[in-house]
C-alpha positions in Angstrom: -22.7 7.6 35.6 -19.3 6.1 35.9 -16.0 7.2 34.1 -16.4 4.3 31.5 -19.9 4.8 30.9 -19.5 8.7 30.3 -16.4 8.2 28.0 -18.8 5.8 26.1 -21.2 8.3 25.5 -19.5 11.2 25.0 -15.6 10.5 24.4 -13.7 10.5 20.6 -11.2 8.1 19.2 -9.0 9.9 21.0 -10.3 9.5 24.7 -8.7 7.5 27.4 -11.3 4.3 26.6 -10.5 4.2 23.3 -7.1 5.4 22.9 -4.9 2.3 22.9 -7.2 0.5 20.2 -7.2 3.8 18.2 -3.3 3.7 18.1 -3.2 0.0 17.6 -5.7 0.3 14.5 -3.5 2.9 12.9 -0.5 1.2 12.9 -2.2 -1.5 11.2 -3.0 0.5 8.2 0.5 2.5 8.4 2.2 -1.3 7.6 -0.3 -1.7 4.4 -0.2 1.6 3.3 3.3 2.0 3.4 4.1 -1.2 1.7 2.1 -0.3 -0.8 3.3 3.2 -1.5 7.0 2.4 -0.8 7.5 -0.4 -3.6 6.6 0.9 -6.9 9.1 3.9 -6.8 11.7 0.7 -5.8 10.9 -1.4 -8.6 14.0 -0.1 -10.9 16.2 -0.3 -8.1 15.1 -4.0 -7.4 15.6 -4.8 -11.2 18.5 -3.1 -11.7 20.4 -5.6 -8.4 19.0 -8.8 -8.7 18.0 -9.2 -12.8 15.3 -11.0 -13.6 13.0 -8.0 -15.6 10.6 -10.4 -16.4 8.8 -11.4 -13.3 9.5 -7.3 -11.8 5.9 -6.8 -12.4 5.1 -10.0 -10.0 6.5 -8.6 -7.5 3.4 -5.9 -6.9 1.3 -8.4 -8.5 2.5 -11.2 -6.0 1.4 -9.4 -3.4 -1.9 -8.3 -4.3 -2.9 -11.6 -5.5 -2.4 -13.3 -2.4 -4.1 -10.4 -0.6 -7.0 -10.3 -2.1 -7.5 -14.2 -1.4 -6.5 -14.4 2.5 -8.4 -11.0 2.9 -11.7 -13.0 2.0 -10.4 -16.0 4.0 -10.0 -13.7 6.6 -13.6 -13.4 7.3 -14.2 -17.2 9.0 -10.8 -16.5 10.8 -11.9 -13.7 12.5 -15.2 -14.7 13.4 -13.9 -18.2 14.6 -11.0 -17.0 16.8 -11.3 -13.0 16.8 -9.8 -10.2 15.8 -6.7 -10.5 18.5 -5.8 -13.6 18.2 -5.9 -13.0 14.3 -4.4 -10.1 14.6 -1.2 -11.6 16.6 -0.3 -14.2 14.1 -1.0 -11.7 11.3 1.6 -9.5 12.8 4.1 -12.0 13.5 3.9 -14.0 10.0 4.5 -10.2 8.5 7.5 -9.7 10.4 9.0 -13.0 9.1 7.5 -12.3 5.6 9.3 -8.8 5.3 12.3 -10.2 7.0 12.6 -12.7 4.0 12.1 -10.1 1.7 14.5 -7.9 2.5 17.4 -11.0 2.5 15.5 -12.4 -0.8 18.9 -13.1 -3.2 16.9 -13.4 -6.4 14.1 -12.1 -8.1 12.6 -15.7 -7.4 12.9 -15.3 -4.2 11.7 -12.1 -3.5 7.9 -13.0 -5.5 8.3 -15.8 -3.4 8.2 -13.4 -0.1 6.4 -10.8 -1.9 3.1 -13.6 -1.9 4.2 -14.2 2.0 3.7 -10.9 2.6 0.5 -10.9 0.8 -1.1 -13.2 2.7 -0.6 -11.2 6.3 -1.6 -8.0 4.2 -5.2 -9.2 3.5 -5.5 -10.4 6.6 -4.6 -7.1 7.8 -6.6 -4.9 6.5 -9.4 -7.1 7.1 -8.2 -7.0 10.9 -8.5 -3.3 10.5 -12.0 -2.9 8.9 -13.5 -5.6 11.7 -11.7 -3.8 14.2 -13.5 -0.9 13.8 -16.9 -2.3 13.8 -16.1 -4.1 16.9 -14.1 -2.1 19.1 -16.0 1.6 18.6 -19.7 2.4 19.3 -21.9 3.1 15.9 -21.4 7.3 16.7 -17.5 6.5 16.6 -16.5 4.1 13.2 -17.0 6.8 10.6 -14.2 8.7 13.3 -12.1 6.0 12.8 -12.2 5.0 9.1 -11.6 9.1 8.7 -8.5 8.3 10.5 -7.6 5.3 8.8 -7.8 7.3 5.7 -5.8 10.2 6.9 -2.9 7.7 7.4 -2.9 6.5 4.1 -3.4 10.2 2.9 0.0 11.2 4.6 1.9 8.2 3.4 0.7 9.4 0.6 2.7 12.5 0.5 5.5 10.9 2.2 6.1 7.6 1.4 7.7 8.4 -2.1 9.8 11.2 -0.1 10.5 8.5 2.7 11.5 5.9 -0.4 13.7 8.6 -2.9 15.8 8.6 1.1 16.2 5.1 1.7 17.4 4.5 -1.8 19.8 7.3 -1.8 21.3 6.2 1.7 21.1 2.3 2.0 19.3 0.4 -1.2 15.7 -1.1 -1.8 16.3 -3.7 1.0 15.5 -1.3 3.4 12.0 -0.2 2.5 11.5 -4.5 3.9 13.9 -3.4 6.6 12.0 -0.1 7.8 8.7 -2.6 8.0 9.8 -4.5 10.8 10.1 -1.7 13.5 6.6 -0.5 12.1 5.0 -4.2 12.4 6.4 -4.6 15.9 5.3 -1.1 17.2 1.6 -2.6 15.7 1.8 -6.2 17.6 2.8 -4.0 20.6 0.2 -1.8 20.8 -2.7 -4.5 19.3 -1.2 -6.9 21.4 -3.9 -7.0 24.1 -5.7 -3.9 23.3 -7.8 -5.0 20.1 -11.3 -6.4 20.4 -12.3 -10.2 20.3 -16.0 -11.7 20.5 -14.4 -15.0 21.4 -13.3 -15.4 25.1 -12.5 -19.0 23.8 -11.6 -19.6 19.9 -13.7 -21.9 18.1 -12.4 -24.1 15.1 -11.5 -22.4 12.0 -14.1 -24.0 9.4 -13.0 -23.4 6.1 -14.7 -23.9 2.9 -12.1 -25.2 0.4 -13.8 -25.5 -2.6 -14.4 -22.2 -2.3 -11.1 -21.2 -1.8 -10.0 -22.9 -5.0 -12.8 -21.2 -6.7 -11.8 -17.7 -5.6 -8.2 -18.7 -6.5 -9.1 -19.3 -10.0 -11.3 -16.3 -9.7 -8.5 -14.1 -8.9 -5.7 -15.6 -11.2 -7.9 -15.6 -14.2 -9.0 -11.6 -13.5 -4.9 -11.2 -13.0 -4.6 -12.9 -16.6 -6.9 -11.1 -18.2 -5.3 -7.9 -17.3 -2.3 -8.7 -18.0 -3.3 -9.3 -21.7 -5.5 -6.2 -21.9 -3.7 -4.1 -25.4 -1.5 -6.9 -25.8 -3.3 -10.2 -26.6 -6.9 -9.8 -26.5 -7.9 -13.1 -27.3 -6.3 -14.4 -24.0 -7.9 -11.5 -22.5 -11.0 -12.1 -23.4 -10.3 -16.3 -22.4 -9.0 -14.6 -19.2 -12.3 -12.6 -18.9 -14.2 -15.9 -19.6 -12.5 -18.1 -17.4 -12.9 -15.2 -14.3 -16.5 -15.4 -15.3 -17.4 -19.0 -15.2 -15.0 -19.4 -11.4 -17.1 -16.0 -10.0 -20.7 -18.2 -11.4 -19.0 -21.8 -9.4 -18.6 -19.8 -6.1 -21.9 -17.9 -5.9 -23.5 -21.2 -6.3 -21.0 -23.3 -4.1 -21.9 -20.3 -1.3 -25.6 -21.8 -1.9 -24.7 -24.9 -1.0 -21.7 -25.3 0.9 -22.2 -25.9 4.8 -20.0 -22.6 6.6 -19.3 -21.6 3.0 -16.0 -18.5 2.7 -18.5 -15.8 2.2 -22.2 -16.4 2.7 -24.7 -15.0 0.0 -26.8 -13.3 2.6 -23.8 -11.2 3.3 -23.5 -10.3 -0.1 -27.0 -9.7 -1.1 -29.3 -8.8 2.1 -30.3 -5.0 2.7 -28.3 -3.2 2.7 -25.2 -5.0 2.2 -25.8 -5.1 -1.4 -26.5 -1.5 -2.5 -23.5 -0.6 -0.5 -21.1 -2.8 -2.0 -22.4 -1.7 -5.4 -22.1 1.9 -5.0 -18.4 1.9 -3.3 -17.6 -0.8 -6.0 -18.8 1.8 -8.9 -17.5 4.7 -7.2 -13.9 3.3 -6.9 -14.2 2.1 -10.7 -15.4 5.7 -11.3 -12.6 7.3 -9.9 -9.7 5.2 -9.9 -10.1 4.2 -13.7 -8.8 7.6 -14.8 -6.6 8.3 -12.1 -4.4 5.6 -12.6 -3.3 6.5 -16.1 -3.3 11.0 -15.2 0.8 10.2 -14.4 1.1 9.3 -18.2 -1.1 12.3 -19.6 0.7 14.5 -17.6 4.3 13.1 -18.1 3.9 12.8 -21.9 0.6 15.2 -23.8 1.8 18.3 -20.6 5.5 17.7 -20.9 5.9 17.2 -16.8 8.6 15.5 -15.4 8.1 11.7 -13.9 8.3 13.0 -10.5 5.5 15.6 -11.2 3.4 12.9 -13.2 3.7 10.6 -10.1 2.7 13.0 -7.3 -0.2 14.2 -9.6 -2.2 11.3 -8.3 -2.3 12.2 -4.9 -5.4 15.1 -5.4 -7.5 11.9 -5.7 -6.0 10.5 -2.3 -6.3 13.7 -0.5 -10.1 14.4 -1.9 -10.5 11.2 0.0 -9.1 11.6 3.0 -11.1 14.9 3.8 -14.4 13.7 2.7 -13.8 11.0 5.0 -13.0 13.3 7.5 -16.0 15.5 7.0 -17.8 12.6 6.9 -16.7 11.9 10.2 -18.5 14.9 11.1 -21.8 15.3 8.8 -23.3 11.6 9.9 -23.5 12.9 13.2 -26.7 14.6 11.7 -27.3 12.5 8.4 -27.7 9.3 7.9 -25.3 7.0 5.8 -27.7 7.2 2.7 -27.7 10.7 2.7 -23.5 10.7 2.5 -23.3 8.2 -0.1 -26.0 10.1 -2.4 -24.0 13.2 -2.1 -20.8 11.2 -2.7 -22.7 9.9 -5.7 -23.4 12.8 -7.0 -20.7 14.8 -6.8 -18.7 12.2 -9.0 -20.8 13.2 -12.0 -19.6 16.8 -12.5 -16.7 16.3 -11.3 -15.8 13.2 -14.0 -17.2 15.9 -16.5 -15.4 18.7 -15.3 -11.7 16.4 -15.4 -13.1 15.3 -18.9 -13.4 18.8 -20.4 -10.4 19.7 -19.0 -8.2 17.2 -20.2 -9.7 17.7 -23.9 -9.6 21.3 -23.5 -5.9 21.1 -22.0 -7.5 23.3 -19.2 -4.8 25.0 -16.7 -3.0 21.8 -14.8 -3.9 23.2 -11.4 -8.2 23.0 -12.7 -7.0 19.6 -13.7 -6.3 18.5 -10.0 -9.2 19.8 -8.9 -11.5 18.0 -10.6 -9.7 14.7 -9.2 -9.2 16.0 -6.0 -13.4 16.7 -6.1 -13.7 12.8 -8.1 -11.7 11.7 -4.6 -14.0 13.2 -2.0 -17.2 11.3 -3.8 -15.2 8.2 -3.2 -14.5 9.3 0.3 -17.9 10.1 0.8 -19.5 7.1 -0.5 -16.6 4.8 1.0 -16.8 6.3 4.0 -20.6 6.1 4.5 -21.1 2.5 3.2 -18.2 1.3 5.4 -20.1 2.6 8.4 -23.6 1.7 7.5 -22.6 -1.8 6.7 -20.7 -2.6 10.3 -23.8 -0.8 11.8 -25.7 -3.8 9.7 -23.9 -6.4 10.8 -23.7 -8.8 13.9 -20.5 -8.8 16.0 -20.4 -13.0 14.8 -20.5 -12.4 11.2 -18.3 -8.9 11.2 -15.2 -10.7 9.9 -17.2 -12.1 7.2 -19.5 -9.0 6.1 -16.3 -6.9 6.0 -14.0 -8.8 4.2 -16.7 -10.2 1.7 -16.6 -5.9 1.0 -13.0 -5.6 0.9 -13.0 -8.2 -2.0 -15.4 -6.6 -3.6 -13.8 -3.2 -3.5 -10.8 -5.0 -4.5 -11.9 -6.1 -7.7 -13.8 -3.0 -8.8 -10.2 -1.3 -8.6 -8.8 -4.5 -10.7 -11.3 -4.4 -13.5 -11.4 -0.5 -13.2 -8.0 0.3 -14.3 -7.9 -2.9 -16.4 -11.3 -1.6 -18.2 -9.2 2.3 -18.5 -6.4 0.9 -19.7 -8.1 -1.5 -22.3 -9.5 1.8 -23.6 -6.8 4.3 -23.6 -4.6 1.5 -25.5 -7.9 1.3 -27.8 -7.7 4.6 -28.8 -4.2 5.2 -29.2 -3.8 1.7 -31.3 -6.9 3.4 -33.6 -5.4 6.9 -34.2 -1.9 6.3 -34.7 -1.8 2.4 -35.2 1.0 1.8 -32.8 1.1 1.5 -28.5 4.4 0.8 -28.1 4.8 4.7 -26.5 2.4 4.1 -24.3 3.5 0.8 -22.5 7.2 2.5 -22.5 6.4 4.9 -20.5 3.9 3.5 -18.4 7.4 1.1 -17.5 9.4 3.7 -16.6 11.4 4.0 -19.7 12.1 7.8 -21.0 10.7 8.4 -24.4 9.8 11.1 -26.7 6.2 10.8 -28.6 5.3 12.4 -31.3 2.5 15.1 -31.5 -0.2 12.5 -33.0 0.5 10.5 -30.2 0.2 13.0 -28.1 -2.7 14.1 -29.0 -4.1 10.3 -28.9 -3.1 9.8 -25.0 -5.2 12.9 -24.8 -8.4 11.4 -26.4 -7.9 8.2 -24.9 -7.6 9.9 -21.3 -11.1 11.5 -22.6 -12.3 8.5 -23.4 -11.4 6.5 -20.0 -13.1 9.6 -18.3 -16.0 8.9 -20.3 -16.1 5.0 -19.2 -16.3 6.8 -15.4 -19.0 8.8 -16.0 -21.0 5.6 -17.0 -19.7 3.6 -13.7 -20.2 7.4 -11.8 -24.1 6.9 -13.3 -24.7 3.6 -12.2 -23.2 4.5 -8.6 -26.0 7.3 -8.6 -29.1 4.9 -9.7 -27.9 2.2 -6.8 -27.1 5.0 -4.3 -30.3 6.4 -5.0 -32.3 3.1 -4.4 -30.5 2.9 -1.1 -31.5 6.2 -0.3 -35.0 5.8 -1.1 -35.3 2.0 0.9 -33.8 3.8 3.8 -35.6 6.9 4.2 -38.8 4.5 3.9 -37.3 2.2 6.9 -37.1 5.7 8.6 -40.7 6.7 8.4 -43.3 5.2 10.5 -45.9 2.8 9.2 -48.0 5.1 6.9 -46.3 8.2 7.0 -45.9 10.1 3.7 -48.1 7.6 1.9 -45.1 4.4 2.5 -44.9 1.7 4.4 -42.2 0.8 6.9 -41.4 -2.5 5.4 -39.0 -2.9 2.3 -40.2 -5.8 -0.2 
């Protein structure tokens, strides 16, 4: 056995055989993580400098919308020209878009630059996911995903601190400036080391109708989210349009030659169950976690900075579980870890709901959200590993991009429904939701006792919705576990047949 073969058998992601691609992949993830975690804290400074407060939410929304569309478009591109070529073009694109954002003289051009950044960001995430599936053997993929999660967790703690320092020393533009050397480092690390399935690039075939329908779906979804709790009839119209675009996209996927996403990338076993469990567990965790800072700042009377850090306990739980899964999968099946994570979510949500309702000590509530994050880490990491084990190299880009798009929609809809429930409960109890919007918008307000109680009750109801999503995740996980167990058994063993119907 030569050295390369031995490393393939025994080496880890930090061994010489995989170190270059590991460094490249983690630097790619750092680009997306820093951008997503740092910019929110800088929004007030951006508004003070550029004005155009009405457009301020679009600094985030434009990035997310463009990222979602670009992420699903990345699949056919990666499968046609390979990860390496896609990354090279994406990195250069992101570099110039970051420079444009740093130099934007007004809010309109900043929003435009953020949309361009979003295109690069969506492609970057798809490249990072697909690179794991192509660069590492199956036994190392969970460890690679765990390392990615650790980068997110580290920047989750360090991002706000770095942002505060940059704002104090050089202003909000420096947040984009520091992304330039990070992106350049990623380009240098991955220029020749990232994998590619194509020695010669093929012609990129894009499904124009599918792209238009996805754009319509994302736009209608964002419109519906923006109207939740503000104009309910318009929110309903947006949701109806999103459903219509989604149905049309599904029809197009079954009829078009070379569709943006093939139906089999969604429905075939075990992809369907992986998409479903991952989407539902993200809804269950993030629907409530997104409004934990509001609860901490109002009902529990904590500072804005303390409240902002409260969301990190779910992130840390996610990262910790991802690391644990990377070790457990040496002996467990992926479906076992998915089932364990689904089982963890139910008591964690109950724990959090009772803790909020009865005003338990804050560390106890944080512990519940840590376990909720761990549940996500188990389901998400094991799901990605099983997904990539179930995909051929030639379709790895499209399968990963479809999964990432479903995860993005799950997060979007979870946060939207959670916000709608919270606002409904507050409005029903006190007849006014403006104080909630003011706090979410960063205003320093003093709420009355009944309002504080209403926000607490609203979060409890949101956690109830999280429990319903968690039960759905558990049901899908049980089906997946039973099906993969039957496949693992020889024909006739334990009364089961080895084929699924």
